[in-house]
C-alpha positions as CSV (number, residue, x, y, z in Angstrom):
1,M,82.5,139.2,63.4
2,V,84.2,138.6,66.7
3,G,87.3,136.7,66.1
4,T,90.8,137.0,64.7
5,G,91.2,140.8,64.6
6,V,90.2,141.7,68.2
7,F,92.4,138.9,69.6
8,T,95.5,139.8,67.6
9,S,95.4,143.4,66.3
10,L,96.3,145.3,69.5
11,G,99.9,144.0,69.4
12,F,100.5,145.5,66.0
13,Q,98.8,148.8,67.0
14,I,100.9,149.2,70.1
15,A,104.0,149.3,68.0
16,E,102.7,152.6,66.6
17,F,100.8,154.1,69.5
18,Q,101.5,154.2,73.3
19,S,98.3,156.1,74.1
20,G,95.4,154.1,75.5
21,F,93.1,156.9,74.3
22,L,94.3,156.6,70.7
23,L,94.1,152.8,70.8
24,L,90.5,152.8,72.1
25,L,89.6,155.6,69.7
26,L,90.8,153.4,66.8
27,W,88.2,150.7,67.8
28,A,85.5,153.4,68.3
29,V,86.1,154.8,64.8
30,G,86.1,151.3,63.4
31,G,82.8,150.6,65.1
32,L,81.3,153.9,63.7
33,A,82.5,152.9,60.2
34,A,81.0,149.4,60.6
35,L,77.7,150.8,61.8
36,C,77.5,153.3,58.9
37,G,78.4,150.6,56.5
38,A,75.8,148.3,58.0
39,M,73.1,150.9,57.5
40,S,74.1,151.4,53.9
41,Y,74.2,147.6,53.2
42,A,70.8,147.3,55.0
43,E,69.2,149.5,52.3
44,L,71.0,147.7,49.5
45,G,70.2,144.3,50.8
46,A,66.5,145.0,51.5
47,A,66.1,146.5,48.0
48,L,68.1,143.8,46.2
49,P,67.5,140.7,48.3
50,R,69.6,138.0,46.6
51,S,72.5,136.1,48.1
52,G,76.0,137.1,47.1
53,G,76.8,140.3,48.9
54,E,78.9,142.7,46.8
55,Y,78.7,140.3,43.8
56,N,75.0,141.0,43.7
57,F,75.2,144.7,44.5
58,L,78.0,145.7,42.2
59,G,76.7,143.6,39.3
60,R,73.3,145.2,39.5
61,I,74.4,148.8,40.2
62,Y,77.5,149.1,37.9
63,H,78.0,146.3,35.4
64,P,78.1,142.5,35.5
65,A,81.9,142.7,35.1
66,A,82.1,144.7,38.4
67,G,80.0,142.0,40.1
68,F,82.1,139.2,38.7
69,V,85.4,140.8,39.8
70,S,83.9,141.4,43.3
71,G,82.9,137.8,43.4
72,W,86.3,136.8,42.2
73,V,87.9,138.8,45.0
74,S,85.4,137.4,47.6
75,A,86.0,133.8,46.4
76,T,89.8,134.0,46.2
77,I,90.6,136.3,49.2
78,G,87.5,137.9,50.7
79,F,86.4,134.8,52.7
80,A,89.2,132.3,52.2
81,A,91.8,134.6,53.7
82,P,89.8,135.6,56.8
83,T,88.9,131.9,57.3
84,A,92.6,131.1,57.2
85,L,93.5,133.9,59.6
86,A,90.9,132.9,62.1
87,A,91.9,129.2,61.9
88,I,95.6,130.2,62.3
89,T,94.7,132.2,65.4
90,F,92.7,129.3,66.7
91,G,95.8,127.1,66.3
92,A,98.2,129.7,67.7
93,Y,96.1,130.2,70.9
94,L,95.6,126.4,71.4
95,T,99.3,125.6,70.9
96,A,100.3,128.4,73.2
97,T,98.1,127.1,76.0
98,I,99.6,123.6,75.8
99,G,103.1,124.9,75.5
100,V,103.8,123.8,71.9
101,E,105.6,126.4,69.8
102,A,105.9,124.5,66.5
103,A,104.4,126.3,63.6
104,L,103.6,123.0,62.0
105,A,101.3,122.1,64.9
106,T,99.5,125.5,64.5
107,K,99.0,124.9,60.8
108,A,97.8,121.3,61.3
109,L,95.2,122.4,63.9
110,A,94.1,125.3,61.6
111,S,93.7,123.1,58.6
112,G,91.9,120.4,60.5
113,L,89.4,122.9,61.9
114,V,88.6,124.3,58.4
115,I,88.1,120.8,57.0
116,A,85.9,119.6,59.9
117,L,83.6,122.7,59.7
118,A,83.4,122.4,55.9
119,L,82.1,118.8,56.3
120,V,79.5,120.0,58.8
121,H,78.2,122.9,56.8
122,A,78.0,120.9,53.6
123,T,75.2,118.8,55.1
124,T,72.0,120.6,56.0
125,R,71.0,124.2,56.9
126,E,69.6,123.0,60.2
127,K,72.9,121.5,61.3
128,S,74.9,124.3,59.9
129,G,72.8,127.0,61.6
130,G,72.6,125.1,64.9
131,I,76.3,124.8,65.2
132,Q,76.8,128.5,64.4
133,L,74.2,129.6,66.9
134,I,75.7,127.5,69.8
135,F,79.2,128.8,69.2
136,T,78.1,132.4,68.8
137,V,76.1,132.4,72.1
138,L,79.0,130.8,73.9
139,K,81.4,133.3,72.5
140,V,79.5,136.4,73.5
141,A,78.9,134.9,77.0
142,V,82.5,134.0,77.6
143,I,83.7,137.5,76.4
144,I,81.4,139.2,78.8
145,M,82.5,137.0,81.7
146,F,86.1,137.5,80.8
147,C,85.8,141.3,80.8
148,V,83.9,141.4,84.1
149,A,86.4,139.0,85.8
150,A,89.3,141.0,84.4
151,I,88.1,144.3,85.7
152,I,87.3,142.8,89.1
153,L,90.6,140.9,89.4
154,S,93.0,143.4,87.8
155,G,93.0,145.8,90.7
156,Q,95.2,148.7,89.8
157,A,95.3,149.2,86.1
158,Q,98.5,149.5,84.1
159,N,100.0,152.9,83.8
160,I,98.2,153.7,80.6
161,R,96.6,157.0,79.6
162,F,92.9,156.8,78.6
163,I,92.2,160.5,78.3
164,P,93.1,162.7,75.3
165,A,96.3,164.8,75.3
166,V,97.6,167.6,73.0
167,S,100.2,165.2,71.6
168,D,97.4,163.0,70.3
169,G,96.2,165.6,67.8
170,P,98.9,165.2,65.0
171,L,98.6,161.4,65.3
172,L,94.9,161.4,64.6
173,T,95.5,162.6,61.0
174,S,98.7,160.6,60.5
175,G,99.3,157.8,58.0
176,A,100.1,155.5,61.0
177,F,96.5,156.0,62.3
178,A,95.1,155.3,58.9
179,I,97.2,152.1,58.5
180,A,96.2,151.0,62.0
181,L,92.5,151.3,60.9
182,I,93.2,148.6,58.4
183,Y,93.7,146.2,61.3
184,V,90.6,147.5,63.0
185,S,88.4,147.4,59.9
186,Y,89.6,143.8,59.3
187,A,88.6,143.0,62.9
188,Y,85.1,144.3,62.1
189,T,85.0,142.2,58.9
190,G,81.7,140.3,58.9
191,W,79.3,143.2,59.6
192,N,78.1,142.7,56.0
193,V,78.1,138.9,55.9
194,A,74.3,138.6,56.3
195,T,74.0,140.1,52.8
196,Y,75.8,137.0,51.4
197,I,73.0,134.8,52.5
198,S,70.0,137.2,51.9
199,G,68.3,134.6,49.8
200,E,68.2,132.1,52.7
201,I,67.0,134.6,55.4
202,E,63.3,134.6,56.2
203,D,61.7,137.8,55.1
204,P,65.0,139.5,54.3
205,K,63.4,142.9,53.5
206,R,62.4,143.2,57.2
207,N,65.0,141.0,59.0
208,L,68.2,141.9,57.1
209,P,68.4,145.5,58.4
210,R,67.8,144.3,62.0
211,I,70.6,141.7,61.7
212,L,73.1,144.1,60.2
213,L,72.5,147.0,62.6
214,T,72.2,144.9,65.8
215,G,75.3,142.9,65.0
216,A,77.5,146.0,64.3
217,A,76.3,147.7,67.5
218,I,76.8,144.7,69.8
219,V,80.3,144.0,68.4
220,T,81.4,147.6,68.8
221,V,80.6,147.5,72.5
222,L,82.4,144.1,72.9
223,Y,85.5,145.3,71.0
224,L,85.8,148.4,73.2
225,A,85.4,146.4,76.3
226,L,87.9,143.7,75.3
227,N,90.6,146.2,74.3
228,Y,90.1,148.2,77.5
229,V,90.5,145.0,79.5
230,F,93.7,144.0,77.5
231,L,95.3,147.4,78.0
232,R,94.3,147.5,81.7
233,A,95.6,143.9,82.4
234,A,99.0,143.7,80.7
235,P,101.9,146.1,80.1
236,M,102.2,147.3,76.5
237,D,105.7,146.0,76.0
238,A,104.5,142.5,76.8
239,M,101.8,142.7,74.0
240,E,103.8,144.7,71.4
241,G,104.1,142.7,68.2
242,Q,102.4,139.6,69.7
243,V,99.4,137.7,68.2
244,E,98.1,135.9,71.4
245,I,96.9,139.1,73.1
246,G,94.1,137.4,75.0
247,F,96.4,134.7,76.4
248,I,99.0,137.3,77.4
249,A,96.4,139.4,79.2
250,A,95.1,136.3,81.0
251,Q,98.6,135.5,82.2
252,Y,98.8,138.8,84.0
253,L,95.3,138.6,85.3
254,F,94.9,135.1,86.5
255,G,98.4,133.5,86.5
256,E,99.9,130.8,84.4
257,G,97.6,127.9,85.1
258,P,94.2,129.7,84.7
259,A,95.7,131.6,81.7
260,R,96.2,128.3,79.9
261,F,92.6,127.4,80.5
262,T,91.5,130.8,79.4
263,G,93.6,130.7,76.3
264,A,92.1,127.3,75.4
265,V,88.6,128.7,75.8
266,L,89.4,131.8,73.7
267,S,90.8,129.5,71.0
268,L,87.5,127.6,71.0
269,L,85.6,130.9,70.5
270,L,87.3,131.4,67.2
271,I,85.5,128.3,65.9
272,S,82.4,130.3,65.3
273,T,84.4,132.9,63.3
274,V,85.8,130.2,61.0
275,S,82.3,128.7,60.9
276,A,80.6,131.9,59.9
277,M,83.0,132.5,57.0
278,I,82.5,128.9,55.7
279,I,78.8,129.5,55.8
280,A,78.7,132.8,54.0
281,G,81.6,132.8,51.5
282,P,80.6,129.8,49.3
283,R,77.3,131.6,48.6
284,V,79.3,133.9,46.3
285,L,80.7,131.0,44.4
286,H,77.3,129.5,44.3
287,A,75.8,132.7,42.8
288,I,78.6,132.9,40.2
289,G,77.9,129.2,39.3
290,E,74.3,130.0,38.7
291,D,75.1,133.0,36.4
292,Y,78.1,131.6,34.4
293,P,77.9,128.2,32.7
294,L,81.7,127.8,32.9
295,F,81.4,127.7,36.7
296,R,78.2,125.7,36.7
297,A,79.6,123.1,39.1
298,M,79.8,125.8,41.8
299,G,76.1,126.5,41.4
300,R,75.1,123.0,42.4
301,A,73.4,122.4,45.7
302,N,72.7,119.2,47.6
303,K,69.2,118.0,48.4
304,S,69.0,120.4,51.4
305,G,69.8,123.4,49.2
306,V,73.3,123.8,50.5
307,P,76.1,124.7,48.0
308,A,78.3,121.8,49.1
309,V,80.7,122.0,46.1
310,A,81.4,125.7,46.7
311,I,81.9,125.1,50.4
312,F,84.6,122.5,49.7
313,V,86.3,124.7,47.0
314,Q,86.6,127.6,49.4
315,A,87.8,125.4,52.2
316,G,90.5,124.2,49.9
317,V,91.6,127.7,49.2
318,A,91.7,128.6,52.9
319,V,93.8,125.5,53.7
320,F,96.2,126.6,50.9
321,F,96.6,130.0,52.6
322,I,97.2,128.4,56.0
323,I,100.0,126.2,54.6
324,T,101.7,128.8,52.4
325,S,101.3,132.3,53.8
326,S,102.3,134.4,56.9
327,F,99.7,135.9,59.2
328,Q,100.5,139.6,58.7
329,S,100.9,139.4,54.9
330,I,97.4,137.8,54.6
331,L,95.9,140.4,56.9
332,I,97.1,143.6,55.2
333,F,96.5,142.2,51.7
334,S,93.0,140.9,52.4
335,G,92.1,143.9,54.6
336,F,92.8,146.3,51.7
337,L,90.7,144.3,49.2
338,L,87.8,143.8,51.5
339,A,87.7,147.6,52.3
340,L,87.9,148.4,48.6
341,N,85.0,146.0,47.8
342,S,82.7,147.5,50.5
343,F,83.8,151.1,49.5
344,L,82.4,150.5,46.0
345,A,79.2,148.9,47.3
346,V,78.4,151.8,49.6
347,A,79.2,154.3,46.9
348,G,76.8,152.3,44.7
349,L,74.0,153.4,47.1
350,F,74.2,156.9,45.6
351,V,74.2,155.5,42.1
352,L,71.2,153.3,42.7
353,R,69.1,156.1,44.3
354,A,69.8,158.4,41.4
355,R,69.2,155.8,38.7
356,E,66.2,153.9,40.2
357,P,64.4,156.4,42.5
358,D,61.2,154.3,42.3
359,L,62.8,151.1,43.4
360,T,61.0,149.6,46.4
361,R,63.2,150.3,49.5
362,P,61.8,148.6,52.6
363,Y,64.6,150.2,54.6
364,R,66.2,153.6,54.0
365,V,69.5,154.7,55.5
366,T,69.1,157.0,58.5
367,L,70.5,160.5,58.0
368,F,71.2,159.9,54.3
369,P,73.6,161.0,52.8
370,V,75.7,161.7,56.0
371,T,75.8,158.1,57.0
372,P,77.3,156.6,53.8
373,I,79.6,159.6,53.5
374,I,81.1,158.9,56.9
375,Y,81.8,155.3,55.8
376,L,83.3,156.4,52.5
377,A,85.5,159.1,54.1
378,L,86.9,156.8,56.7
379,T,87.4,153.8,54.4
380,G,88.8,156.0,51.5
381,W,91.3,157.7,53.9
382,T,92.6,154.3,55.0
383,L,92.8,152.9,51.4
384,V,94.9,155.9,50.3
385,Y,97.4,155.5,53.0
386,V,97.7,151.8,52.4
387,V,98.6,152.6,48.8
388,I,101.2,155.1,50.0
389,D,102.7,153.2,52.9
390,R,102.2,149.6,51.8
391,P,102.6,149.7,48.0
392,I,103.5,146.1,47.7
393,E,100.3,144.9,49.2
394,A,98.3,147.4,47.2
395,A,100.1,146.3,44.0
396,L,99.3,142.7,44.7
397,A,95.6,143.6,45.3
398,C,95.5,145.5,42.0
399,G,97.0,142.4,40.3
400,L,94.3,140.2,41.7
401,I,91.7,142.6,40.5
402,A,93.3,142.7,37.0
403,A,93.3,138.9,37.0
404,G,89.6,139.0,37.8
405,V,88.9,141.3,34.9
406,G,90.8,138.8,32.6
407,A,88.8,135.9,34.0
408,Y,85.6,137.8,33.3
409,V,86.6,138.4,29.7
410,L,87.4,134.7,29.3
411,V,84.2,133.6,30.9
412,R,82.1,135.9,28.7
413,R,83.8,134.5,25.6
414,K,83.2,130.9,26.7
415,T,79.6,131.8,27.6
416,I,78.9,133.3,24.1
417,N,80.5,130.2,22.5
418,L,78.3,127.9,24.5
């Protein structure tokens, strides 16, 4: 979860808000949504423990077509785009620390990282899981040390207001706040990733809820701490519209030399984000390959049970995004689609409870139906304002969904003929 969004989003949010209170509130609201979503997914994942995430949930709850389109979205955008964004951020941080401004160098580093990790994760589960565990532990440890050092060394904080004011009221219900939540919700992307590998988790009915809830809670605390440190360390005008927020904050905190070292370390932290997406995303392609003969090649696994073909296909799509697309266009477009996908999955919780009340549910959502309603309200509000304020991105997203429907019709015909 911790990756691209938290190290890049603040610069875009500052362009709309100059209140430290509102900026931190954005991340708190995003954390609340992620936690409510995680609890909802925990019930779905424990009751329907098959790899594939929304592909599994929507296909079972609504219709196979809904599952296929969800898988189509996940395969084309849902994981490939975040993988590309995290890799681009890795390249941007690394090139900034060594003083290279060339976009070509950033894209080359990003593409190389995706290819290298795909090769590792296409081997065995032991190697794949071991690499992910090492980078995740290092990432959390470094973030905690960075926050503690920043608070100690920053001395007097920047002149930023962290308490609410009357002027904040109208902004809380504005379209700008809703659009800013897209950046935040994108930063929390990954709270549901464990459901994509449910079939490979030991005792998923017991462990999946723990994984989802613990992950969402820890990341919320880390995100609030990081953004507080960023705002405390560097003036807003220095961060506005910038991507390398962590590097800029480190420059003001530690000076140029140490900042370059810190930026290099932060870039390495993003490796685990890219790694996690490369682990989880191909499981959707793998599930589609198992269910639809036309995509049977995607359903193949190596002798260790790893879907190597699907891993290489998704890595190829991610590299295509890296080479051809801009950072912000990928973020808004993919953020909208990911939010819509999870919105439908959480709404499906109500459908499943009504239609299959006797289904075994090892975990039940706390404070149902309040918890899923909070998630649906926050996410739905954001989606509506994206359609209003960013119609081009919304139209492109609808076009991709329509293409997925067309692909499903084609696949069904081919399947019947076969």
